[in-house]
ChimeraX commands (.cxc) that place a marker at each C-alpha (Angstrom):
marker #1 position 107.93,117.75,48.71 radius 0.5
marker #1 position 104.49,117.13,50.21 radius 0.5
marker #1 position 106.01,114.37,52.35 radius 0.5
marker #1 position 108.75,116.69,53.55 radius 0.5
marker #1 position 106.24,119.37,54.53 radius 0.5
marker #1 position 104.13,116.80,56.38 radius 0.5
marker #1 position 107.20,115.61,58.31 radius 0.5
marker #1 position 108.11,119.19,59.27 radius 0.5
marker #1 position 104.55,119.88,60.45 radius 0.5
marker #1 position 104.51,116.72,62.58 radius 0.5
marker #1 position 107.93,117.52,64.10 radius 0.5
marker #1 position 106.78,121.05,64.88 radius 0.5
marker #1 position 103.59,119.83,66.59 radius 0.5
marker #1 position 105.60,117.29,68.64 radius 0.5
marker #1 position 107.91,120.06,69.89 radius 0.5
marker #1 position 104.90,122.16,70.91 radius 0.5
marker #1 position 103.24,119.27,72.72 radius 0.5
marker #1 position 106.50,118.51,74.63 radius 0.5
marker #1 position 106.69,122.13,75.79 radius 0.5
marker #1 position 103.11,122.01,77.08 radius 0.5
marker #1 position 103.57,118.64,78.77 radius 0.5
marker #1 position 103.46,118.55,82.53 radius 0.5
marker #1 position 103.89,115.28,84.39 radius 0.5
marker #1 position 100.88,114.04,86.32 radius 0.5
marker #1 position 100.68,114.99,89.96 radius 0.5
marker #1 position 101.30,112.26,92.52 radius 0.5
marker #1 position 98.06,113.22,94.24 radius 0.5
marker #1 position 94.70,113.13,92.50 radius 0.5
marker #1 position 93.13,116.61,92.14 radius 0.5
marker #1 position 90.40,115.72,94.65 radius 0.5
marker #1 position 92.86,114.70,97.40 radius 0.5
marker #1 position 93.27,117.16,100.26 radius 0.5
marker #1 position 96.83,118.28,101.02 radius 0.5
marker #1 position 98.63,116.08,103.51 radius 0.5
marker #1 position 98.98,117.49,106.97 radius 0.5
marker #1 position 101.99,116.67,109.05 radius 0.5
marker #1 position 101.69,114.60,112.17 radius 0.5
marker #1 position 101.39,116.49,115.44 radius 0.5
marker #1 position 104.45,116.81,117.65 radius 0.5
marker #1 position 104.73,114.16,120.37 radius 0.5
marker #1 position 103.71,114.94,123.91 radius 0.5
marker #1 position 106.68,116.09,125.98 radius 0.5
marker #1 position 106.55,112.97,128.16 radius 0.5
marker #1 position 106.66,110.74,125.05 radius 0.5
marker #1 position 109.26,112.74,123.16 radius 0.5
marker #1 position 112.34,110.61,123.95 radius 0.5
marker #1 position 110.53,107.36,123.11 radius 0.5
marker #1 position 109.22,108.71,119.80 radius 0.5
marker #1 position 112.62,110.18,118.95 radius 0.5
marker #1 position 114.52,106.98,119.71 radius 0.5
marker #1 position 112.05,104.84,117.76 radius 0.5
marker #1 position 112.41,107.15,114.75 radius 0.5
marker #1 position 116.20,107.04,115.04 radius 0.5
marker #1 position 116.24,103.25,115.30 radius 0.5
marker #1 position 113.96,102.89,112.30 radius 0.5
marker #1 position 116.03,105.29,110.20 radius 0.5
marker #1 position 119.28,103.46,110.99 radius 0.5
marker #1 position 117.99,99.89,111.08 radius 0.5
marker #1 position 118.86,99.40,114.74 radius 0.5
marker #1 position 117.04,96.62,116.57 radius 0.5
marker #1 position 114.13,97.51,118.82 radius 0.5
marker #1 position 115.91,95.88,121.77 radius 0.5
marker #1 position 119.01,98.03,121.29 radius 0.5
marker #1 position 116.87,101.16,120.95 radius 0.5
marker #1 position 114.87,100.30,124.07 radius 0.5
marker #1 position 118.07,99.74,126.07 radius 0.5
marker #1 position 119.49,103.04,124.81 radius 0.5
marker #1 position 116.26,104.84,125.63 radius 0.5
marker #1 position 116.18,103.36,129.13 radius 0.5
marker #1 position 119.75,104.53,129.74 radius 0.5
marker #1 position 118.92,108.05,128.61 radius 0.5
marker #1 position 115.71,108.16,130.66 radius 0.5
marker #1 position 117.58,107.10,133.79 radius 0.5
marker #1 position 119.42,110.43,133.76 radius 0.5
marker #1 position 116.58,112.41,132.17 radius 0.5
marker #1 position 118.08,113.16,128.79 radius 0.5
marker #1 position 115.82,114.53,126.06 radius 0.5
marker #1 position 116.38,114.81,122.30 radius 0.5
marker #1 position 117.46,118.44,122.57 radius 0.5
marker #1 position 120.07,117.63,125.23 radius 0.5
marker #1 position 121.42,114.74,123.14 radius 0.5
marker #1 position 122.11,117.17,120.30 radius 0.5
marker #1 position 124.30,119.41,122.48 radius 0.5
marker #1 position 127.95,119.36,121.45 radius 0.5
marker #1 position 128.93,119.80,125.09 radius 0.5
marker #1 position 127.67,116.28,125.87 radius 0.5
marker #1 position 130.63,113.93,125.43 radius 0.5
marker #1 position 130.31,111.13,122.93 radius 0.5
marker #1 position 131.82,108.80,125.54 radius 0.5
marker #1 position 129.03,109.69,127.95 radius 0.5
marker #1 position 126.34,109.02,125.36 radius 0.5
marker #1 position 128.00,105.70,124.52 radius 0.5
marker #1 position 128.01,104.80,128.20 radius 0.5
marker #1 position 124.32,105.66,128.62 radius 0.5
marker #1 position 123.05,104.12,125.39 radius 0.5
marker #1 position 125.37,101.20,124.77 radius 0.5
marker #1 position 125.58,102.31,121.14 radius 0.5
marker #1 position 128.89,102.30,119.26 radius 0.5
marker #1 position 130.67,105.61,118.64 radius 0.5
marker #1 position 129.52,105.96,115.04 radius 0.5
marker #1 position 125.88,105.47,115.98 radius 0.5
marker #1 position 126.24,108.03,118.76 radius 0.5
marker #1 position 127.44,110.63,116.26 radius 0.5
marker #1 position 124.48,109.71,114.05 radius 0.5
marker #1 position 122.20,109.99,117.09 radius 0.5
marker #1 position 123.42,113.52,117.81 radius 0.5
marker #1 position 122.97,114.59,114.19 radius 0.5
marker #1 position 119.53,112.97,114.04 radius 0.5
marker #1 position 118.60,114.81,117.26 radius 0.5
marker #1 position 119.51,118.21,115.80 radius 0.5
marker #1 position 117.41,117.63,112.67 radius 0.5
marker #1 position 114.52,116.02,114.54 radius 0.5
marker #1 position 114.36,118.77,117.18 radius 0.5
marker #1 position 114.25,121.41,114.45 radius 0.5
marker #1 position 111.23,119.73,112.88 radius 0.5
marker #1 position 109.45,119.29,116.22 radius 0.5
marker #1 position 110.13,122.90,117.22 radius 0.5
marker #1 position 108.65,124.07,113.91 radius 0.5
marker #1 position 105.53,121.95,114.48 radius 0.5
marker #1 position 105.09,123.34,117.97 radius 0.5
marker #1 position 105.56,126.89,116.72 radius 0.5
marker #1 position 102.76,126.38,114.18 radius 0.5
marker #1 position 100.43,125.23,116.94 radius 0.5
marker #1 position 101.02,128.34,119.03 radius 0.5
marker #1 position 100.35,130.77,116.18 radius 0.5
marker link #1:1,2 radius 0.2
marker link #1:2,3 radius 0.2
marker link #1:3,4 radius 0.2
marker link #1:4,5 radius 0.2
marker link #1:5,6 radius 0.2
marker link #1:6,7 radius 0.2
marker link #1:7,8 radius 0.2
marker link #1:8,9 radius 0.2
marker link #1:9,10 radius 0.2
marker link #1:10,11 radius 0.2
marker link #1:11,12 radius 0.2
marker link #1:12,13 radius 0.2
marker link #1:13,14 radius 0.2
marker link #1:14,15 radius 0.2
marker link #1:15,16 radius 0.2
marker link #1:16,17 radius 0.2
marker link #1:17,18 radius 0.2
marker link #1:18,19 radius 0.2
marker link #1:19,20 radius 0.2
marker link #1:20,21 radius 0.2
marker link #1:21,22 radius 0.2
marker link #1:22,23 radius 0.2
marker link #1:23,24 radius 0.2
marker link #1:24,25 radius 0.2
marker link #1:25,26 radius 0.2
marker link #1:26,27 radius 0.2
marker link #1:27,28 radius 0.2
marker link #1:28,29 radius 0.2
marker link #1:29,30 radius 0.2
marker link #1:30,31 radius 0.2
marker link #1:31,32 radius 0.2
marker link #1:32,33 radius 0.2
marker link #1:33,34 radius 0.2
marker link #1:34,35 radius 0.2
marker link #1:35,36 radius 0.2
marker link #1:36,37 radius 0.2
marker link #1:37,38 radius 0.2
marker link #1:38,39 radius 0.2
marker link #1:39,40 radius 0.2
marker link #1:40,41 radius 0.2
marker link #1:41,42 radius 0.2
marker link #1:42,43 radius 0.2
marker link #1:43,44 radius 0.2
marker link #1:44,45 radius 0.2
marker link #1:45,46 radius 0.2
marker link #1:46,47 radius 0.2
marker link #1:47,48 radius 0.2
marker link #1:48,49 radius 0.2
marker link #1:49,50 radius 0.2
marker link #1:50,51 radius 0.2
marker link #1:51,52 radius 0.2
marker link #1:52,53 radius 0.2
marker link #1:53,54 radius 0.2
marker link #1:54,55 radius 0.2
marker link #1:55,56 radius 0.2
marker link #1:56,57 radius 0.2
marker link #1:57,58 radius 0.2
marker link #1:58,59 radius 0.2
marker link #1:59,60 radius 0.2
marker link #1:60,61 radius 0.2
marker link #1:61,62 radius 0.2
marker link #1:62,63 radius 0.2
marker link #1:63,64 radius 0.2
marker link #1:64,65 radius 0.2
marker link #1:65,66 radius 0.2
marker link #1:66,67 radius 0.2
marker link #1:67,68 radius 0.2
marker link #1:68,69 radius 0.2
marker link #1:69,70 radius 0.2
marker link #1:70,71 radius 0.2
marker link #1:71,72 radius 0.2
marker link #1:72,73 radius 0.2
marker link #1:73,74 radius 0.2
marker link #1:74,75 radius 0.2
marker link #1:75,76 radius 0.2
marker link #1:76,77 radius 0.2
marker link #1:77,78 radius 0.2
marker link #1:78,79 radius 0.2
marker link #1:79,80 radius 0.2
marker link #1:80,81 radius 0.2
marker link #1:81,82 radius 0.2
marker link #1:82,83 radius 0.2
marker link #1:83,84 radius 0.2
marker link #1:84,85 radius 0.2
marker link #1:85,86 radius 0.2
marker link #1:86,87 radius 0.2
marker link #1:87,88 radius 0.2
marker link #1:88,89 radius 0.2
marker link #1:89,90 radius 0.2
marker link #1:90,91 radius 0.2
marker link #1:91,92 radius 0.2
marker link #1:92,93 radius 0.2
marker link #1:93,94 radius 0.2
marker link #1:94,95 radius 0.2
marker link #1:95,96 radius 0.2
marker link #1:96,97 radius 0.2
marker link #1:97,98 radius 0.2
marker link #1:98,99 radius 0.2
marker link #1:99,100 radius 0.2
marker link #1:100,101 radius 0.2
marker link #1:101,102 radius 0.2
marker link #1:102,103 radius 0.2
marker link #1:103,104 radius 0.2
marker link #1:104,105 radius 0.2
marker link #1:105,106 radius 0.2
marker link #1:106,107 radius 0.2
marker link #1:107,108 radius 0.2
marker link #1:108,109 radius 0.2
marker link #1:109,110 radius 0.2
marker link #1:110,111 radius 0.2
marker link #1:111,112 radius 0.2
marker link #1:112,113 radius 0.2
marker link #1:113,114 radius 0.2
marker link #1:114,115 radius 0.2
marker link #1:115,116 radius 0.2
marker link #1:116,117 radius 0.2
marker link #1:117,118 radius 0.2
marker link #1:118,119 radius 0.2
marker link #1:119,120 radius 0.2
marker link #1:120,121 radius 0.2
marker link #1:121,122 radius 0.2
marker link #1:122,123 radius 0.2
marker link #1:123,124 radius 0.2
marker link #1:124,125 radius 0.2
view
């Protein structure tokens, strides 16, 4: 009987300790919160965007540079790439990227531009 009571007490204390358990934070308590990187300068925006796209999709630096050069030649920017009115065929022609990567490029542009716009909005407020 004493053994049974001891087992019940230990089980009860384990349940309580599980309820109060919180996993350790990934940052030490003394670490300052991470700040996001600043938005790129307007004149560097296409280069930064294309490098980020290439890195996210595992596209070679040479292919990204060629695509970027093609877009710069006609003054495209990330926000214009995201426009649905821009034909996929035209983006393929300018970038040399296959159709699937062009669709990924447009999607990436929409997401990326949203993040950059939010960063710029924070700076103006």
